[in-house]
C-alpha positions as CSV (number, residue, x, y, z in Angstrom):
1,X,-228.2,-213.1,40.4
2,X,-231.6,-210.6,40.0
3,X,-231.5,-208.0,37.3
4,X,-234.4,-205.0,36.5
5,X,-235.0,-204.2,33.4
6,X,-238.2,-201.7,32.1
7,X,-239.7,-202.2,35.5
8,X,-239.6,-205.8,35.9
9,X,-237.3,-208.4,37.5
10,X,-235.5,-211.3,36.2
11,X,-233.4,-214.2,38.0
12,X,-231.8,-216.1,34.7
13,X,-230.6,-213.2,32.2
14,X,-227.3,-212.7,33.3
15,X,-225.0,-213.6,30.6
16,X,-228.4,-214.9,28.5
17,X,-228.0,-214.2,24.9
18,X,-230.1,-216.8,23.5
19,X,-233.5,-215.6,23.5
20,X,-233.6,-216.1,20.0
21,X,-233.9,-220.1,21.1
22,X,-236.2,-219.0,24.5
23,X,-236.8,-216.0,26.6
24,X,-236.3,-215.7,30.4
25,X,-239.6,-215.0,31.9
26,X,-239.9,-211.8,34.1
27,X,-240.2,-213.3,37.8
28,X,-244.1,-211.9,38.2
29,X,-244.6,-214.4,34.9
30,X,-243.1,-217.4,36.9
31,X,-244.5,-216.9,40.0
32,X,-247.9,-217.1,38.6
33,X,-247.4,-220.1,36.6
34,X,-246.3,-221.6,40.4
35,X,-249.3,-220.3,41.6
36,X,-251.3,-222.0,38.9
37,X,-249.7,-225.3,39.7
38,X,-250.2,-225.3,43.1
39,X,-254.0,-224.5,42.3
40,X,-254.5,-227.1,39.9
41,X,-252.6,-229.6,42.7
42,X,-255.0,-228.6,45.3
43,X,-258.3,-228.6,42.6
44,X,-259.1,-225.0,42.6
45,X,-258.3,-224.0,39.1
46,X,-260.8,-221.6,37.4
47,X,-261.2,-222.5,33.5
48,X,-262.7,-218.6,33.7
49,X,-259.3,-217.3,34.3
50,X,-258.0,-219.0,31.0
51,X,-260.7,-217.4,29.0
52,X,-260.0,-214.1,30.6
53,X,-256.5,-214.5,29.5
54,X,-257.0,-215.7,26.4
55,X,-258.6,-211.9,25.8
56,X,-255.9,-210.1,27.3
57,X,-252.8,-212.2,25.3
58,X,-255.4,-211.3,22.1
59,X,-255.6,-207.7,23.0
60,X,-252.0,-207.4,23.4
61,X,-251.1,-209.3,20.5
62,X,-253.3,-206.7,18.7
63,X,-251.0,-203.8,20.3
64,X,-247.9,-205.1,19.6
65,X,-248.2,-205.9,15.8
66,X,-250.9,-202.7,15.2
67,X,-253.6,-204.5,14.2
68,X,-257.6,-205.2,15.9
69,X,-257.9,-207.7,18.3
70,X,-261.1,-208.7,16.5
71,X,-258.6,-210.0,13.3
72,X,-256.5,-211.9,15.9
73,X,-256.3,-215.7,16.1
74,X,-254.8,-217.6,18.8
75,X,-253.3,-221.0,18.6
76,X,-250.5,-223.5,19.9
77,X,-247.2,-222.7,17.1
78,X,-246.3,-220.8,14.1
79,X,-246.3,-224.1,12.0
80,X,-250.1,-224.6,13.1
81,X,-251.4,-221.8,12.3
82,X,-249.0,-221.4,9.3
83,X,-250.6,-225.0,8.2
84,X,-254.5,-223.8,8.6
85,X,-253.3,-220.9,5.9
86,X,-251.3,-223.8,3.6
87,X,-254.4,-226.1,4.0
88,X,-257.1,-223.2,3.1
89,X,-254.9,-221.8,-0.2
90,X,-256.3,-223.0,-3.4
91,X,-255.1,-225.8,-5.8
92,X,-252.2,-224.9,-7.7
93,X,-251.1,-222.0,-5.6
94,X,-247.7,-220.8,-6.3
95,X,-245.7,-219.9,-3.1
96,X,-242.2,-217.8,-2.7
97,X,-240.1,-217.7,0.5
98,X,-236.4,-217.2,0.9
99,X,-233.6,-219.4,0.3
100,X,-232.8,-221.2,3.4
101,X,-236.3,-220.0,5.2
102,X,-237.1,-221.0,8.5
103,X,-238.9,-224.3,8.1
104,X,-241.8,-223.9,10.1
105,X,-243.0,-221.1,7.7
106,X,-242.3,-223.2,4.6
107,X,-243.1,-227.1,5.4
108,X,-246.8,-226.7,5.9
109,X,-247.1,-225.2,2.4
110,X,-244.3,-227.9,0.7
111,X,-246.9,-230.7,2.8
112,X,-249.7,-229.5,0.2
113,X,-247.7,-230.5,-3.2
114,X,-250.5,-233.4,-3.9
115,X,-252.8,-230.4,-4.7
116,X,-250.3,-228.6,-7.0
117,X,-249.1,-226.1,-4.3
118,X,-245.5,-224.9,-5.5
119,X,-242.6,-223.5,-3.1
120,X,-240.0,-221.4,-4.8
121,X,-236.7,-220.7,-3.1
122,X,-235.6,-217.1,-4.1
123,X,-232.7,-215.0,-2.6
124,X,-233.1,-211.3,-0.8
125,X,-234.1,-208.8,-3.1
126,X,-235.3,-210.7,-5.8
127,X,-238.1,-212.2,-4.0
128,X,-239.1,-209.0,-2.7
129,X,-239.0,-207.4,-6.6
130,X,-240.9,-210.6,-7.8
131,X,-243.2,-210.8,-4.9
132,X,-246.3,-210.1,-7.7
133,X,-245.6,-212.9,-9.7
134,X,-246.6,-215.2,-7.0
135,X,-249.9,-216.1,-5.1
136,X,-248.6,-216.6,-1.7
137,X,-245.2,-214.4,0.0
138,X,-244.0,-216.8,3.0
139,X,-241.3,-215.5,4.9
140,X,-239.6,-214.5,8.2
141,X,-239.7,-210.5,9.5
142,X,-236.5,-211.0,10.9
143,X,-234.4,-214.4,10.1
144,X,-233.7,-217.0,12.7
145,X,-230.2,-217.7,11.9
146,X,-228.5,-214.7,11.6
147,X,-231.4,-211.7,12.1
148,X,-231.4,-210.6,8.6
149,X,-234.4,-208.2,8.1
150,X,-237.3,-208.4,5.6
151,X,-237.3,-205.5,3.1
152,X,-240.4,-204.8,4.0
153,X,-240.8,-201.2,1.7
154,X,-239.7,-203.3,-1.1
155,X,-242.1,-206.1,-0.8
156,X,-245.2,-203.7,-0.4
157,X,-244.3,-201.7,-3.6
158,X,-244.0,-204.7,-5.5
159,X,-247.3,-206.6,-4.6
160,X,-249.0,-203.0,-4.5
161,X,-252.4,-203.7,-6.6
162,X,-251.7,-207.4,-6.7
163,X,-253.4,-210.1,-5.7
164,X,-250.6,-211.9,-3.9
165,X,-251.2,-213.0,-0.1
166,X,-248.1,-211.9,2.5
167,X,-247.5,-214.5,5.7
168,X,-245.3,-213.2,7.5
169,X,-243.6,-215.0,10.4
170,X,-242.8,-212.2,13.1
171,X,-241.4,-214.7,15.9
172,X,-237.8,-213.6,16.1
173,X,-239.3,-209.9,15.7
174,X,-242.1,-209.1,18.2
175,X,-240.7,-208.3,21.7
176,X,-237.8,-206.2,20.5
177,X,-238.9,-204.8,17.1
178,X,-241.5,-201.7,17.4
179,X,-243.3,-202.8,14.1
180,X,-246.4,-202.0,12.5
181,X,-248.1,-205.2,10.8
182,X,-251.7,-204.4,9.5
183,X,-250.4,-204.7,6.0
184,X,-249.9,-208.3,6.4
185,X,-252.7,-210.4,5.9
186,X,-251.5,-213.2,8.4
187,X,-248.6,-212.2,10.9
188,X,-247.8,-214.7,13.2
189,X,-245.7,-214.7,16.4
190,X,-245.4,-217.0,19.2
191,X,-245.0,-216.9,22.7
192,X,-242.0,-218.5,23.8
193,X,-238.9,-216.1,22.5
194,X,-238.7,-212.7,22.3
195,X,-242.5,-212.4,24.1
196,X,-241.0,-214.2,27.2
197,X,-244.1,-216.8,28.3
198,X,-244.0,-220.6,28.0
199,X,-243.8,-222.5,24.6
200,X,-247.8,-223.5,23.6
201,X,-249.2,-220.7,22.6
202,X,-249.3,-218.1,19.0
203,X,-251.1,-216.0,17.6
204,X,-252.1,-214.9,13.7
205,X,-253.7,-211.6,12.8
206,X,-255.6,-211.6,9.9
207,X,-256.6,-209.2,7.2
208,X,-260.0,-209.4,5.9
209,X,-259.1,-211.3,2.8
210,X,-257.1,-213.7,4.3
211,X,-260.2,-214.7,7.0
212,X,-262.5,-214.9,4.0
213,X,-259.8,-217.7,2.8
214,X,-259.4,-219.7,5.6
215,X,-261.6,-222.9,7.0
216,X,-261.5,-223.5,10.2
217,X,-260.3,-226.9,9.9
218,X,-259.5,-227.5,13.9
219,X,-262.9,-226.0,15.1
220,X,-263.9,-226.6,18.8
221,X,-265.9,-224.6,21.1
222,X,-263.2,-222.1,22.2
223,X,-263.5,-221.1,18.4
224,X,-267.6,-220.5,19.1
225,X,-269.5,-217.4,19.2
226,X,-270.0,-218.5,23.0
227,X,-267.9,-221.2,24.7
228,X,-270.4,-222.9,27.3
229,X,-273.5,-222.9,24.9
230,X,-271.6,-224.3,22.6
231,X,-270.1,-227.7,24.2
232,X,-272.6,-230.1,22.6
233,X,-274.2,-230.8,19.3
234,X,-275.3,-229.2,15.9
235,X,-275.4,-226.9,14.5
236,X,-271.6,-225.5,14.4
237,X,-271.6,-222.2,15.9
238,X,-268.3,-220.3,15.5
239,X,-267.5,-216.7,16.4
240,X,-268.0,-214.0,13.4
241,X,-264.5,-212.5,13.9
242,X,-260.7,-214.2,13.9
243,X,-261.9,-216.3,17.2
244,X,-263.4,-218.8,15.0
245,X,-259.8,-219.7,14.2
246,X,-258.8,-220.2,17.7
247,X,-257.6,-223.8,19.2
248,X,-258.2,-225.2,22.5
249,X,-255.6,-223.5,24.7
250,X,-252.9,-225.1,26.6
251,X,-253.8,-223.6,30.2
252,X,-250.2,-223.4,31.7
253,X,-248.9,-222.0,28.6
254,X,-251.5,-219.7,28.4
255,X,-251.4,-218.2,31.5
256,X,-247.9,-217.4,31.5
257,X,-248.7,-215.8,28.2
258,X,-251.4,-214.0,29.3
259,X,-249.3,-212.1,32.1
260,X,-245.9,-211.5,29.9
261,X,-247.9,-210.2,26.6
262,X,-249.8,-207.5,27.8
263,X,-246.8,-206.1,30.3
264,X,-244.5,-206.6,26.8
265,X,-247.3,-204.2,25.2
266,X,-247.2,-201.6,27.9
267,X,-243.7,-200.5,27.4
268,X,-242.4,-197.7,25.3
269,X,-241.6,-200.2,22.2
270,X,-239.0,-197.6,20.5
271,X,-236.8,-197.6,23.3
272,X,-237.0,-201.8,23.9
273,X,-235.8,-201.5,20.0
274,X,-233.0,-198.4,20.7
275,X,-231.6,-200.9,23.8
276,X,-231.4,-203.9,21.8
277,X,-230.3,-203.0,18.4
278,X,-227.6,-200.9,20.4
279,X,-226.3,-203.7,22.1
280,X,-226.2,-205.7,19.0
281,X,-224.7,-202.9,16.9
282,X,-222.2,-202.4,19.5
283,X,-221.0,-206.0,18.8
284,X,-221.3,-205.8,15.0
285,X,-218.6,-202.7,15.8
286,X,-216.3,-204.5,17.9
287,X,-216.2,-207.7,15.2
288,X,-216.1,-205.1,12.1
289,X,-219.7,-206.1,11.0
290,X,-222.0,-204.0,9.1
291,X,-224.7,-202.0,11.2
292,X,-228.0,-204.1,10.8
293,X,-231.2,-202.8,12.7
294,X,-231.5,-206.4,14.2
295,X,-230.9,-207.6,18.0
296,X,-229.8,-210.8,16.4
297,X,-226.2,-211.6,15.3
298,X,-224.5,-214.3,13.8
299,X,-220.7,-214.3,14.8
300,X,-218.4,-215.6,12.1
301,X,-215.5,-217.8,13.2
302,X,-214.4,-221.1,14.8
303,X,-216.2,-220.2,18.2
304,X,-218.3,-223.0,20.3
305,X,-221.7,-221.7,22.3
306,X,-220.0,-224.4,25.0
307,X,-216.9,-222.7,25.3
308,X,-218.9,-219.3,25.3
309,X,-221.3,-221.2,28.1
310,X,-217.9,-221.7,30.1
311,X,-217.9,-217.9,30.5
312,X,-220.8,-217.4,31.6
313,X,-222.7,-216.7,28.2
314,X,-225.5,-218.6,26.9
315,X,-225.7,-218.7,23.2
316,X,-226.3,-221.3,20.2
317,X,-225.0,-222.0,17.3
318,X,-227.3,-222.3,13.8
319,X,-226.2,-222.4,10.1
320,X,-222.5,-222.0,11.0
321,X,-222.4,-219.2,13.2
322,X,-222.9,-218.4,17.0
323,X,-226.1,-216.4,17.4
324,X,-226.6,-214.3,20.2
325,X,-229.6,-212.0,20.7
326,X,-230.2,-209.1,23.0
327,X,-233.3,-208.5,24.7
328,X,-234.5,-205.9,27.2
329,X,-232.8,-207.5,30.2
330,X,-229.4,-207.7,28.6
331,X,-226.8,-205.3,29.4
332,X,-223.5,-203.7,28.6
333,X,-222.2,-206.2,31.2
334,X,-223.1,-209.2,29.2
335,X,-221.4,-207.7,26.2
336,X,-218.3,-207.2,27.5
337,X,-218.5,-210.4,29.2
338,X,-219.0,-212.1,25.5
339,X,-216.3,-209.8,24.0
340,X,-213.9,-211.1,26.7
341,X,-214.9,-215.1,25.5
342,X,-214.5,-214.1,22.2
């Protein structure tokens, strides 16, 4: 059943509350992908199309995060972009993260143990209060498992005037949350969840000091100042801004992301957040849970995702609870169906 939301049509959104796993694309994105595959099949692809879409997605990510497009690098996944940071921080760096943090955020730093890099897990509240005692803070803005929010104000107060680098995973926030992330040294987002694109594209905003720290370990022609004059031979001639950290893009993934991200960036983000969090907090009220300004809800109790799916609800089980997420295409009808199933 086709559903319209914020001016776009969605074919698979009815009862779909699993955007924290992957998002349902707008119809125009799916159609663009099918057209692109058809062009590939008939040998009529134009590489220039992907270059233009890469630039469009970069500008849209800058708009969504409140940063400058010259500070945006384009990669393929959260872990690969954070891995670039982890491989570039000094030997012996002390990293702090939340207890139970998503592993794409922390594994890249743990993998640097041979260089003396240490990773300390801390509970909420204590991490924010003691952040200045560490060289790097690597945390999610919104937790994948239960939707818990980072206390941004406390963290920023704690590190004011310190040399602590902040690495923020915004994957579970961007797309529904009206947020400004120019304060972070790095803010990473991925296409395939709340940004409604295919898997295989990610973006990272960088502060000046983070850009100065990073080594372009995956340098390639797409990271050059000019692609076509940098295909062969030395010297290395990378871009002067954050594009020097770009990866060679996965074409079809980039095409979908290059369509969905500018559309999302054009929306009234405060209205999107009010809609998504409003549905989530109505669920919390019905379940007698405390209100939280998050679109993700972890439902306690012995429920199974399979049982909900039989009732027409798509959800996921994470960290011992049923996780649901409300995006811009969800409605009161989805919520009522979920409550009936529970």
